[in-house]
N, C-alpha and C positions, 0 to 999 in steps of 0.2 A: 231236410232236403234229401234225397235220393241221388246220388252225383256218380259218375264213372266217366273218367278220361275225359269231361268237358271242362278243360281249364278256363279258356276263355269264357266261357259262358257263365260259370262259376264266379270269375270276377265282376262282372256284369251283376250277378246276383246277390254278391256281398256290397257292391255300389244298393243297389234298389234297398236292402235293407238297412243299410247304415244308415240314410236318409229317413227313414222311419220314425213318425212323431210320436208312437207307442212302440219302444224295444220291446221284443221276447223276456220273459224271464229266463227259458234257455233254447239254444237253437241249435239241435242236433242234425250234423252232417254224417250222413253212411255213405261210404265211399268203397265202391268195390274195384276201380280202377287201377292198371299195371301202375301208373305214377300217382302218387296221393294228389288230393287238391291242396291248395296253398289257402288255410284256413287263417285269416288275418284281425277277425274280430271276438277272439274268444271262445266260439263255437265248440261244442264239444263232438270233437272228429273221431266217428267209429270207422276204424278199417274192416272189409272180410276179403276173402278171395274173392279174384275176378271169378264172374259165371260166366258159364258158355254162350249164352243169349243175352241181347238188351232184353227182353221180356223179364227172364229169369234175375237179371241184374236188379230191373227198377222193382219188380215184388220184393225180392231180397231184402235190398237196402229198404224199402217201405216197410215193411213187415220189422225189421231190426229197430228203427228208428222209434214206431209206435209202440214196440214193447219197452223201449228206454225210458220215454216221454213220461215227465213227473207230474206235467200240469192236467189241471180240470179242462184246459180249452186248448187244442190243439189244432194247427193251421199246419197245413203240409204245402210248404215252397218251394217250387219247382226250380232248377238252376237256369232253364232257358226260358223263365217268364218275366215279363215287364212289370212291376206293382208299382203303384203311386205311392207317394210318400205318406199317406193315412191311410195307405191298405190295412196294416196289421190293427189300428184302432178300430176301424171300421167294422172289420170282420169280429174283432172281439166286441162291439157293442152289440152287433147280431147274436152272435153265440152267448 
């Protein structure tokens, strides 16, 4: 999950992920915000120096998260999207 100073959105992201019927083996949050995101579900929380633009922030966070991922199946969970409770299980079955 790439994030940057989107604390309210990230709280909802945690809510949507907490109720997943299939929990991910690892959840990496890459954060270049000025204030760190509050990760409460045991995520791997990687911090980066704040990027000068939104585009560079997103791409840098995404690149770092993909490089750190250990699994064979990778889902990118956006911090500002809604996910139904079986989203991870459904996507896993398709991949």
